[in-house]
N, C-alpha and C positions, 0 to 999 in steps of 0.2 A: 584813551574808551578804553583800551583793555586794559591798564592800570585798575581805573574805575573797576573794570569788570570783576578785575582778581579780588581787590580791596573788598569787595559787596560781597562776593564768593567766601575771603576769610572769615569777615564777619559772619556771615549764614553759619559757617561750621563753627566758630566756636560758641556761639548763641545754641545752637544743637546741644554741644556738650555740657552746658552747664544747665541742661534739666533737673528736675530735683528727682533723686534715687527710688527705685520702686520699695513698696516695704509687702514683704510677702510673711506670711505665715504657718508654718509647716504645722501638720493635723501631728497631735500626738503620736500615734502609730507608722507615721509617717516614717521611711529611712534614711531622712536626710543623718548627715555625716556629721557624727559624736566626737568631738576634739581628742586627738590624744591627751592621756596626762600621765607624768612620771614623778615617783616621789621623791627625784632627787634631786626636783626644784619647787620646792612647797610654797610658795609664791604663785606657780599656776596650777596650782590645786584648791577650789575652792574649799570649804572647812566641809563636812559631812558629804564628799565625793567618795566614792570607788577608787579603791587604789590596789593593784594588784603587785606584789611584790618584783621588784628585777630581776630576782635568780631565776622566778618560774620560767622555763620552758617548752616549750611546745616540739615536739619530734614528728617531722611529718611522715606519714603513713606511711606504711610500706606499699608495694606495687600489691599486693594480695588484699589490698582494704579496697571492697567494694565502691567503685565513684561517690556513688549517693550518702555513703558514709563519713568517705576521705572531704566532704564539702564542707562537713562540721569543724574542723580541723583548724587552727587558730587561736586568735586574738576578737572576742567580739566585744560591743561595746555596747550602751543603751542606757535608754530611760524608762523607767517603769511610770505608767500612769502620766508620761510628759513629764516629769521635774525629780523621779527617786534614781538617782544614778547607780548603773549595776555595771558589772564587766565580766566576759566569761573565759578562761586561757580552756579549751581541747586540746589538752597536752597529747595525751597519747589515744589512739584507737586500735585497734584489734580486726581481724578479718571479720569475725562474729560479733561487731557492733557492738562491744564493750569499752569504754573510755574512762579516762584519767582526765579530773578537772581540776582548777581551782577556779571559784566564784567570789566574788568582791561585791558588797553593798558597801551603798552611802547609806545615810541615813536615811531610815525605813520606819514610818510610826514611832513604837517607842526604841525601836532595835539602832545601836548606834552603828556607825558603820566598823565592816569586818571583812574577813576573809576566810576561806576555808577550803579543803583540799576535800575533794571528794570522789566518786566512783557513780557510773552511769550506764545506758546502753541504749543503742539508736534504735527502733527498732520504725519500718519503712520511715519517717520521714519525723519521726518526733525522737528526741535526745531525752531522756527521764530520767535524773541523778536520784540516788539514793536521799532522805531523808538529810538534813544538813543540821552541824551540833547547834546551828540556835535553832532548831524546829522546820526551818522553811522547807520546801516541798519546791522544786524547781523545773518546770521543763520547758522546753525548745521545738519549736516545730520550724522546718527547713520550706521558708515561702518559693515560689516557682521563680522571682528574682534575688536570689540569694541571699535573703536576708533572714534573719532570725525573727521568730514570734513567740518570746517570754512569757511566762507565766511563773508569778511566785506565790504559791500561799503559805501566810504566815500569820500567826496569833487571829486565827477567823476573819483573816482582810484578805483580797487578792490582787491583786497588780500585774498589767500587764504593759507591755512593750515594744517595739520592734527593737532590734539589737544588729549594727551592720560589723563586719569583717577590717577590723583596724591594719 
């Protein structure tokens, strides 16, 4: 009898493990994970993706940099309007909030994928870049959950999305 009870329990456990997986849909601005992509494996990078050159280096902020500014340091990835790939490398941050960055975008409207070095400044919780060579105005706001809310204005269009630290 104990053997039959064990077999019944095993059958119940196996059946429970075979339930259909749940399907979830993340909101366009949700800070869900963005898979890391590298230029060294072209098969892993879909056409039209944002790619930051592997030689781009992030220098950790000095101890004199306020914590609220230092939080911006690093590599960030996101999707504008839930579909346009973009990446931001905040390479250096000074104690007065000045930054150097590399910003990469995937296909965005009529704009083909590209990358641009830039400079900007953090004021409060907002990092605003100087206009990029392709004419884009780009800014990022640090959210309480430590994600960035990105805004890109280009050719009369505004694109927004969440960026997560990689």
